[in-house]
Structures are given as structure tokens and as C-alpha cells.
C-alpha positions in Angstrom: -16.3 -1.6 -13.4 -14.0 -0.5 -10.6 -10.2 -1.1 -10.9 -7.7 -0.6 -8.2 -4.2 -0.4 -9.4 -0.9 -0.5 -7.3 2.4 0.5 -8.8 6.0 1.3 -7.9 7.3 -2.0 -6.8 10.7 -3.2 -7.8 14.0 -4.5 -6.7 15.8 -2.4 -4.1 18.9 -3.0 -2.0 18.5 -3.2 1.8 18.4 0.5 3.1 16.9 1.8 0.1 13.5 3.4 -0.8 10.4 2.9 -2.7 7.3 4.8 -3.1 4.0 2.7 -3.8 0.9 4.3 -5.4 -2.5 3.0 -5.5 -5.3 4.7 -7.7 -8.8 3.8 -8.6 -10.4 3.9 -12.1 -13.7 3.4 -13.5 -16.8 3.9 -11.1 -15.0 5.1 -8.1 -17.9 6.9 -6.6 -17.7 6.5 -2.7 -14.6 4.3 -3.1 -12.2 5.0 -0.2 -8.7 3.9 -0.4 -7.9 3.0 3.3 -4.5 1.3 3.3 -1.8 -1.2 2.4 -1.3 -4.7 3.1 1.5 -7.1 2.1 1.9 -10.9 1.7 5.3 -12.8 1.6 5.5 -16.2 0.1 4.0 -18.7 2.5 2.6 -16.0 4.9 -0.7 -14.6 5.6 -1.5 -11.2 4.1 -0.7 -8.7 7.0 -1.8 -5.1 7.4 1.1 -2.3 6.9 -0.6 0.9 7.0 -4.1 2.8 7.2 -5.1 6.3 6.6 -8.4 7.6 7.8 -10.7 10.0 6.0 -9.4 12.5 8.5 -6.0 11.9 7.4 -4.9 10.1 10.6 -2.2 7.6 9.8 -1.7 4.3 11.6 1.2 1.7 11.2 1.9 -1.8 11.8 4.8 -2.2 14.2 6.9 -3.4 11.4 6.4 -0.4 9.5 6.5 2.5 12.1 9.4 4.9 11.6 10.2 3.7 8.2 6.9 3.9 6.1 4.8 6.8 5.6 1.2 6.7 4.1 -0.4 9.6 2.5 -3.1 10.7 0.0 -3.5 13.0 -2.8 -7.1 13.8 -3.3 -6.5 15.6 -6.5 -5.3 12.5 -8.0 -7.4 10.2 -6.0 -4.2 8.3 -5.1 -2.7 6.8 -1.8 0.9 6.3 -1.5 3.1 4.2 0.6 6.7 5.7 1.1 8.9 3.0 2.2 12.4 3.8 3.5 15.1 2.0 5.2 13.9 -1.1 3.4 14.8 -4.6 4.8 14.9 -7.9 3.2 11.9 -9.0 5.4 9.9 -6.3 3.7 9.9 -8.4 0.6 6.5 -9.3 -0.3 3.4 -8.4 -2.8 1.9 -5.2 -1.6 -1.7 -4.7 -2.0 -3.8 -1.5 -1.5 -7.2 -1.9 0.1 -10.3 0.2 -0.6 -13.9 0.0 0.5 -17.1 1.0 -0.7 -20.5 0.5 1.1 -18.7 -2.1 3.4 -17.3 -4.1 0.6 -13.6 -4.5 0.2 -11.7 -4.1 -2.9 -8.1 -5.2 -3.7 -5.6 -4.4 -6.4 -3.4 -7.1 -8.1 -0.5 -6.0 -6.1 3.0 -4.8 -6.7 6.1 -6.9 -6.0 8.6 -5.4 -3.5 11.9 -7.2 -3.3 14.5 -6.2 -0.9 18.0 -7.7 -1.4 20.7 -8.0 1.5 
């Protein structure tokens, strides 16, 4: 009954920006959207950014200085603002949520950065 949905991906030129959104629907009681991950073809899914319940933001080295994670509590949405995009950022981006120790993943949104 829980649905986790990512949106905002697309095709962008190197140096451009995108803002990804992640929101929950359905039974979202005690559901916490905790961060963003990405997976490029042939590679493992990797952590990109995390936002804690207290609003502390942490980033993978590849994202530092370029990406910003934020939360809109009123909309129950977590965002990932991605600036200065590079071709190596090309991947499917997934948001992660947790409830009672169980992880939830959306279907992902494709980000493609052209050089």
C-alpha cells in the first residue's frame, strides 16, 4: 500500500541542473525518506546523499559541492538539487525510505548528462 515515487529526471547537458523529487503515497505512517542513491549501467547502486530526521545533510564525495538534499515536510517530499552535472552523473536515481527497519525504494528516475 506504500508507494515511493521519484521524478524530475531527464536529459541535460554537462554543466546543467536538475531537481529530483521523491514523495510517498498511500500508507506512509512512520515512513522516512532518508536519501538518494544512483545506479549506472553495469555498476553497483551507490549512495549519493542523506538527510537525517534532524535535517543534517551528508553527501558522497562525488556529490559534495554540487548536490543539495532537502526536505519539504508539508509535502512529505525530499529533493535532490543537482548542479554542475557531469556525464559521470548519468544513472538511474532512486530515493530510499525506511519504516520499522525496512527499506523502500521507488522505481527510479533516469538522469542522462550529455557531454
